[in-house]
C-alpha positions in Angstrom: -17.8 -6.3 -33.9 -15.9 -3.0 -33.4 -17.4 -1.0 -30.6 -16.6 2.0 -28.4 -13.8 -0.1 -26.9 -11.8 0.6 -30.1 -9.0 3.0 -29.1 -8.1 6.0 -31.2 -4.7 7.9 -31.1 -4.3 11.3 -32.7 -0.7 12.7 -32.9 -0.5 16.4 -32.1 3.2 16.9 -32.0 3.2 19.7 -34.7 0.2 21.3 -33.1 1.9 21.6 -29.7 5.1 22.9 -31.4 2.9 25.6 -33.0 1.1 26.7 -29.9 4.3 26.7 -27.9 5.1 30.1 -29.5 1.7 31.2 -30.8 -1.6 32.2 -29.2 -3.8 31.2 -32.2 -4.4 28.4 -34.6 -4.0 28.6 -38.3 -5.6 26.3 -41.0 -4.3 22.9 -40.2 -4.3 23.4 -36.4 -8.0 24.4 -36.6 -8.8 21.1 -38.4 -6.9 19.0 -35.8 -8.3 20.8 -32.8 -12.0 20.7 -33.9 -11.9 17.1 -35.1 -10.2 15.7 -31.9 -12.6 17.7 -29.8 -15.6 16.6 -31.7 -14.4 12.9 -31.6 -14.3 13.2 -27.9 -18.0 14.0 -28.0 -18.8 10.9 -30.2 -16.4 8.1 -28.9 -15.6 7.2 -25.3 -13.2 9.8 -24.2 -11.2 7.3 -22.1 -10.4 5.5 -25.4 -9.3 8.6 -27.2 -5.6 9.6 -26.8 -3.5 12.4 -28.1 0.2 11.5 -28.7 3.1 13.9 -28.9 6.9 14.0 -28.9 8.1 15.3 -25.6 10.8 18.0 -26.3 12.5 17.3 -23.0 13.4 13.6 -23.3 12.6 13.0 -27.1 10.1 10.3 -26.3 6.7 9.8 -27.8 4.0 10.0 -25.1 0.3 10.1 -24.8 -2.5 11.3 -22.6 -6.2 10.3 -22.7 -8.8 12.9 -23.9 -10.6 12.1 -20.7 -7.7 13.4 -18.5 -7.1 16.3 -20.8 -10.7 17.4 -21.4 -11.9 17.3 -25.1 -12.9 21.1 -25.0 -9.3 22.0 -24.2 -8.3 21.1 -27.7 -10.3 24.0 -29.1 -8.4 26.7 -27.1 -4.8 27.4 -27.9 -4.5 29.2 -24.5 -5.8 26.2 -22.6 -3.7 23.7 -24.4 -0.8 25.9 -24.0 -1.4 26.1 -20.3 -1.9 22.4 -20.0 1.4 21.5 -21.6 3.7 24.6 -21.1 2.6 27.6 -19.2 -0.2 26.7 -16.8 0.5 29.7 -14.5 0.1 32.4 -17.3 -3.5 31.4 -18.1 -5.9 34.2 -17.5 -8.4 33.0 -15.0 -10.4 34.7 -12.3 -7.9 33.5 -9.7 -5.1 35.3 -11.6 -7.1 38.5 -11.9 -8.0 38.4 -8.1 -4.5 37.0 -7.1 -4.2 39.7 -4.3 -6.8 37.6 -2.4 -5.1 34.3 -3.1 -4.3 33.7 0.6 -7.8 34.7 1.7 -10.2 32.1 0.2 -13.3 33.6 1.7 -12.7 37.0 0.3 -11.8 35.4 -3.1 -15.0 33.6 -3.1 -16.9 36.7 -2.1 -15.3 38.9 -4.8 -15.9 36.4 -7.5 -19.7 36.2 -6.6 -19.8 40.1 -6.3 -18.0 40.5 -9.7 -20.4 38.0 -11.4 -23.3 40.2 -10.3 -21.5 43.5 -11.4 -20.7 41.9 -14.8 -24.3 41.0 -15.4 -25.2 44.6 -14.5 -22.6 46.0 -16.9 -20.8 48.0 -14.3 -17.5 48.4 -16.1 -16.0 50.8 -13.6 -15.9 48.0 -11.0 -13.4 46.1 -13.2 -11.3 49.1 -14.4 -8.7 48.8 -11.7 -8.1 45.0 -12.8 -7.5 46.1 -16.4 -10.6 44.3 -17.8 -14.2 44.9 -18.7 -17.4 43.4 -17.5 -17.8 41.5 -20.8 -14.2 40.2 -20.5 -15.0 38.9 -16.9 -18.1 37.1 -18.2 -16.0 35.4 -20.9 -13.3 34.3 -18.5 -15.9 32.8 -16.1 -17.5 31.0 -19.0 -14.2 29.7 -20.1 -13.6 28.4 -16.5 -16.8 26.7 -16.5 -16.7 25.1 -20.0 -13.0 24.6 -20.6 -11.5 23.8 -17.2 -7.9 22.5 -17.6 -7.4 19.4 -15.4 -4.2 18.4 -13.8 -2.7 16.2 -16.3 -2.3 12.5 -15.4 1.2 11.1 -15.9 1.6 10.5 -19.6 2.3 7.0 -20.9 4.9 5.9 -23.4 3.1 5.4 -26.8 5.3 2.3 -27.3 3.9 0.8 -24.1 0.2 1.6 -25.0 -0.4 0.8 -28.6 -1.6 -2.7 -29.5 -3.1 -4.6 -32.4 -6.5 -3.2 -33.4 -5.8 0.4 -32.3 -6.2 3.2 -34.7 -3.5 6.0 -35.2 -4.9 8.9 -37.1 -2.4 11.5 -38.3 -4.4 14.7 -39.0 -1.5 17.1 -38.4 1.5 18.2 -40.6 3.6 15.5 -39.2 6.5 16.1 -41.7 9.4 15.8 -39.4 11.3 12.5 -39.9 11.8 12.2 -36.1 8.1 11.1 -35.9 8.4 8.4 -38.5 9.9 5.7 -36.3 7.0 5.9 -33.8 4.4 5.6 -36.6 6.2 2.7 -38.1 6.3 0.8 -34.7 2.6 1.5 -34.3 1.9 -0.1 -37.7 4.2 -3.0 -36.9 2.4 -3.6 -33.7 -0.9 -4.1 -35.6 -2.2 -0.6 -35.3 -4.1 0.7 -38.4 -2.6 4.0 -39.4 -4.6 6.7 -41.2 -2.7 9.7 -42.8 -4.7 12.8 -43.8 -3.4 14.8 -46.8 -4.5 18.3 -46.9 -3.0 19.1 -50.2 0.0 18.4 -52.5 0.7 22.1 -53.2 4.5 21.9 -52.5 4.8 19.3 -55.1 2.3 20.5 -57.7 3.3 24.1 -57.3 6.7 24.3 -55.8 7.3 27.8 -57.1 4.7 29.1 -54.6 6.3 27.6 -51.5 9.4 29.0 -49.8 12.9 27.5 -49.1 13.2 23.7 -48.7 9.5 23.2 -48.0 8.9 21.3 -51.4 11.7 18.8 -50.6 10.6 18.5 -46.9 7.1 17.7 -48.1 8.2 15.2 -50.8 10.3 13.5 -48.1 7.2 13.3 -45.9 4.8 12.0 -48.4 7.1 9.4 -49.7 8.1 8.4 -46.2 4.5 8.1 -45.2 4.3 5.0 -47.5 6.3 3.1 -44.9 3.6 3.6 -42.1 0.3 4.4 -43.7 -2.3 1.8 -44.3 -5.0 4.2 -45.5 -5.0 7.8 -46.7 -7.6 10.4 -46.1 -7.9 13.5 -48.1 -9.9 16.8 -47.3 -11.4 17.0 -50.8 -12.0 15.1 -54.0 -9.6 17.4 -55.8 -6.9 16.4 -53.3 -7.7 12.7 -53.6 -7.3 12.9 -57.5 -3.8 14.6 -56.9 -2.8 11.9 -54.4 -3.9 9.1 -56.7 -1.8 10.5 -59.5 1.2 10.9 -57.2 1.0 7.4 -55.7 0.6 5.9 -59.2 4.1 7.0 -59.9 5.4 4.7 -57.1 3.2 1.8 -58.2 1.2 2.2 -55.0 -2.4 1.5 -54.7 -3.5 2.4 -51.1 -7.0 3.0 -49.8 -7.9 6.6 -50.1 -11.1 8.0 -48.3 -12.4 11.6 -48.7 -13.1 13.4 -45.5 -14.6 16.7 -46.8 -14.0 19.4 -44.2 -16.5 21.8 -42.7 -18.4 24.9 -44.0 -18.1 26.2 -40.5 -16.2 28.5 -38.2 -13.8 27.7 -35.4 -16.3 28.4 -32.7 -19.2 26.9 -30.8 -22.6 26.4 -32.3 -24.4 29.0 -30.2 -22.0 31.7 -31.4 -22.5 30.6 -35.0 -26.2 30.9 -34.9 -25.8 34.3 -33.2 -23.5 35.5 -35.9 -26.0 34.3 -38.6 -28.8 36.3 -37.0 -26.5 39.2 -36.7 -25.7 39.0 -40.5 -29.4 38.7 -41.4 -30.3 41.8 -39.5 -27.3 43.7 -40.9 -28.4 42.9 -44.4 -31.6 44.9 -43.8 -29.4 48.0 -43.7 -31.8 49.8 -41.1 -30.4 51.7 -38.2 -33.2 50.3 -35.8 -32.3 46.8 -36.9 -28.6 47.4 -36.0 -29.8 48.7 -32.6 -31.3 45.3 -32.0 -27.9 43.8 -32.2 -26.0 46.3 -30.2 -22.2 45.8 -30.7 -20.0 44.4 -28.0 -18.2 47.6 -27.0 -15.9 45.7 -24.6 -14.6 43.7 -27.5 -14.3 46.6 -30.0 -12.2 48.8 -27.9 -9.5 46.0 -27.8 -9.4 45.8 -31.6 -6.4 47.4 -33.3 -6.9 50.9 -34.8 -6.3 49.3 -38.4 -9.1 46.8 -37.8 -11.5 49.4 -36.5 -10.8 51.6 -39.5 -11.5 48.7 -41.8 -14.8 48.1 -40.0 -15.8 51.8 -40.6 -16.7 51.5 -44.3 -18.0 48.9 -46.6 -15.4 46.3 -47.5 -14.7 42.9 -49.0 -12.8 40.5 -46.9 -9.9 38.3 -47.9 -8.7 35.7 -45.3 -5.6 33.5 -45.2 -1.8 33.5 -45.3 -0.5 36.2 -47.6 1.4 34.0 -50.0 1.7 33.6 -53.8 -1.0 30.7 -54.3 -3.6 33.0 -52.7 -3.3 35.1 -55.9 -3.6 38.4 -54.0 -1.5 40.1 -56.7 -4.3 39.5 -59.3 -7.0 40.3 -56.7 -5.4 43.7 -56.0 -5.1 44.4 -59.8 -8.8 43.5 -60.1 -9.5 46.4 -57.7 -7.3 48.7 -59.6 -8.9 47.8 -62.9 -12.3 48.6 -61.6 -11.4 51.8 -60.0 -9.5 52.9 -63.3 -12.8 52.1 -65.1 -14.6 54.7 -62.9 -16.1 52.4 -60.2 -15.1 54.8 -57.4 -17.8 53.7 -55.1 -16.2 50.2 -54.9 -16.0 48.9 -51.3 -12.5 48.6 -49.8 -10.6 45.3 -49.9 -9.3 44.1 -46.5 -6.7 41.3 -46.6 -6.3 39.6 -43.1 -3.7 37.1 -42.5 0.0 36.4 -41.7 2.4 37.5 -44.2 4.7 35.0 -46.0 8.2 35.6 -47.4 7.3 35.4 -51.1 5.0 38.4 -51.7 7.3 40.9 -53.2 5.2 41.4 -56.3 2.1 42.2 -54.2 4.3 44.7 -52.0 5.6 46.4 -55.1 2.0 46.8 -56.5 0.7 48.2 -53.2 3.6 50.6 -52.8 3.4 51.9 -56.3 -0.2 52.6 -56.3 -0.5 53.8 -52.6 -2.3 50.6 -51.7 -4.4 50.8 -54.8 -5.3 54.5 -54.2 -6.1 53.7 -50.5 -8.7 51.0 -51.3 -6.6 48.0 -50.1 -5.5 47.4 -46.5 -3.5 44.5 -45.0 -4.2 43.4 -41.5 -1.3 41.2 -40.1 -2.3 38.2 -38.0 -5.7 39.5 -36.7 -7.0 37.9 -33.4 -9.9 35.5 -33.4 -12.1 38.4 -32.0 -11.1 40.7 -34.9 -11.6 37.9 -37.5 -15.1 37.3 -36.1 -16.1 40.9 -36.4 -14.5 41.2 -39.9 -16.5 38.2 -41.1 -19.7 39.6 -39.6 -19.5 43.0 -41.3 -18.0 42.2 -44.7 -20.1 42.4 -47.8 -18.7 39.1 -49.0 -15.4 37.1 -49.1 -12.9 37.1 -51.9 -10.7 33.9 -52.4 -9.4 33.6 -56.0 -6.7 31.1 -55.0 -4.6 29.4 -57.6 -4.7 26.3 -55.5 -6.4 25.0 -52.3 -6.6 21.7 -50.4 -10.1 22.7 -49.2 -10.7 26.4 -48.5 -11.6 27.0 -44.9 -12.2 30.8 -45.1 -15.0 30.2 -47.7 -16.7 27.7 -45.3 -16.3 30.2 -42.4 -17.8 33.0 -44.6 -20.8 30.8 -45.4 -21.3 30.1 -41.7 -21.7 33.8 -41.2 -24.2 34.0 -44.0 -21.8 35.6 -46.5 -21.3 34.6 -50.1 -17.9 34.9 -51.8 -15.9 35.3 -55.0 -13.8 32.1 -55.4 -11.8 30.3 -58.0 -13.5 27.7 -60.2 -10.5 25.3 -59.7 -9.1 22.8 -57.3 -11.3 22.1 -54.3 -13.1 25.4 -53.9 -16.2 24.3 -55.8 -16.6 21.5 -53.3 -16.8 24.1 -50.5 -18.8 26.9 -52.2 -21.3 24.7 -54.0 -24.0 27.0 -55.6 -23.8 29.6 -52.9 -20.9 31.6 -54.3 -19.7 33.5 -57.4 -17.0 31.8 -59.4 -14.1 33.2 -61.4 -11.1 32.1 -63.4 -8.1 32.7 -61.0 -5.6 33.3 -63.8 -7.8 36.2 -65.3 -7.7 39.6 -63.7 -10.8 40.5 -65.8 -12.7 37.4 -64.6 -12.0 38.3 -61.0 -12.9 41.9 -61.4 -16.2 40.9 -63.3 -17.2 38.5 -60.4 -16.4 41.2 -57.7 -18.4 43.8 -59.7 -21.5 41.3 -60.1 -21.6 41.0 -56.2 -21.1 44.6 -55.5 -23.5 46.2 -58.2 -26.2 43.4 -58.2 -27.4 43.5 -54.7 -30.4 41.3 -55.7 -28.0 38.6 -56.9 -25.9 38.8 -53.7 -28.9 38.6 -51.6 -30.2 35.7 -53.5 -27.0 33.8 -52.8 -27.2 34.8 -49.1 -30.8 33.5 -49.0 -29.5 30.2 -50.5 -26.9 30.0 -47.7 -29.6 30.4 -45.1 -31.7 27.6 -46.7 -28.8 25.2 -46.9 -27.7 22.8 -44.0 -24.0 23.6 -43.9 -21.6 20.9 -43.1 -20.5 21.2 -39.5 -17.3 20.0 -37.7 -19.5 17.5 -35.8 -20.6 16.1 -39.2 -16.9 15.7 -40.2 -15.9 14.1 -36.9 -19.0 11.7 -37.3 -17.6 10.6 -40.8 -14.1 10.3 -39.5 -15.5 8.1 -36.7 -17.4 5.8 -39.1 -14.3 5.5 -41.3 -11.8 4.7 -38.5 -13.9 3.0 -35.8 -16.8 1.4 -37.7 -14.9 0.8 -40.8 -17.6 2.2 -42.9 -18.9 5.7 -43.7 -20.2 7.3 -46.9 -18.0 9.5 -49.0 -19.3 13.0 -49.3 -19.1 14.6 -52.7 -19.7 18.1 -54.1 -23.2 17.0 -54.5 -23.6 16.7 -50.7 -24.9 20.3 -51.0 -28.1 21.0 -52.8 -26.8 22.3 -56.1 -29.1 23.8 -58.5 -28.4 25.4 -61.9 -28.3 29.2 -61.8 -27.0 32.0 -64.0 -23.8 31.6 -62.0 -22.9 28.3 -63.7 -21.2 25.9 -61.4 -17.9 24.5 -62.9 -17.3 20.8 -63.2 -15.8 19.1 -60.2 
């Protein structure tokens, strides 16, 4: 019988390469960090290991989640501090470093500042360059996400044995990882490879440089070390089945549907939902019941604060061709040209890719669609949180998605969305969003106008969101645990959500 003695290994080499130079996670890194962290709450932490290629000696090593601390995986800053730059992590000790040689004074000032912070006395913190709210967050982080001194890592080759599970959730495309994965399989370790999408092969014209070739090399190379595949959606499973069939391969493929959740803890999610419900009332006294965090707002960029100052529709994700932003912007232009001058603004938030010249040309030629469209480059987590909270709804008319994390995040804030009726997006949105044909500017524009003009319809969708038990990261991790450790698990489908027939007809999935 398989028990909690089963050992799980998760490779995070690509994740560590990313955070080495970045202070925030993007899509795939969010998936890896949340699932590994949640698995640490389900399985015995001493039997969960993260593996990585050490850049110094080019050897694959591993540390237990018990030694690292499962919550550390959720924080790019803490993970960066654990592996690369421990001394740069912002802590109360760093802020009060002038008292580093005087432990009694250091302890006294921490106690005093804790009291001042609760009283909201910001002037006490001004000379340290922070606010009372920021001090509270730092102290909370120290309590909940303490970084342990890492134990000496082990060589993966010395640790893995028959019966272990190696789960590859990350974008492990680099061939220098392959030999380790093959050795693990040869040693009797069952290897699971998660496929997020096959976009570089299905739609190579939307991906830059040699990425399509690199991806093809990885997916074909994965056949040498993969026992079972996981996919993030049924749409991706179908694509993978077609691809593997060309090689005469018939591997086990399990669907691990991702979350309709945000990258944060549950308490903040619930607070965000409550905020959204109060905001939808549109009354000043209800807004006063949820006073904004001024300490956070003053650190937002001017562009973000300007976007928050008027009604807007939000679009989140890397600014790249498959996100279909050119047609989305044209939909805004079409509606304005038809006389819908009271249309809310469109706020596009994400890192810009290298293949967006058509969008740039359109925005330049029209003055950012007459000033209705703004692009926020790589917003912080705090900025994204506030953008989600205050938007009217999300717009994601992508040509292709493996899952669609922003749609799930919007739902977790109680916000509906305009999304494509293709690929995986109906699996995320269920009957809680408005669908459109991503290849039709008119269809996108009509869907946007329905949510803008028909407030009763929009509020009905928002009510449906509140009545639905959204899929959490803990649920996803529990399914992953059942698949990899218990060898069971039920496959979730688009019907996992309570889908009912509405005037907004749900496309077949």
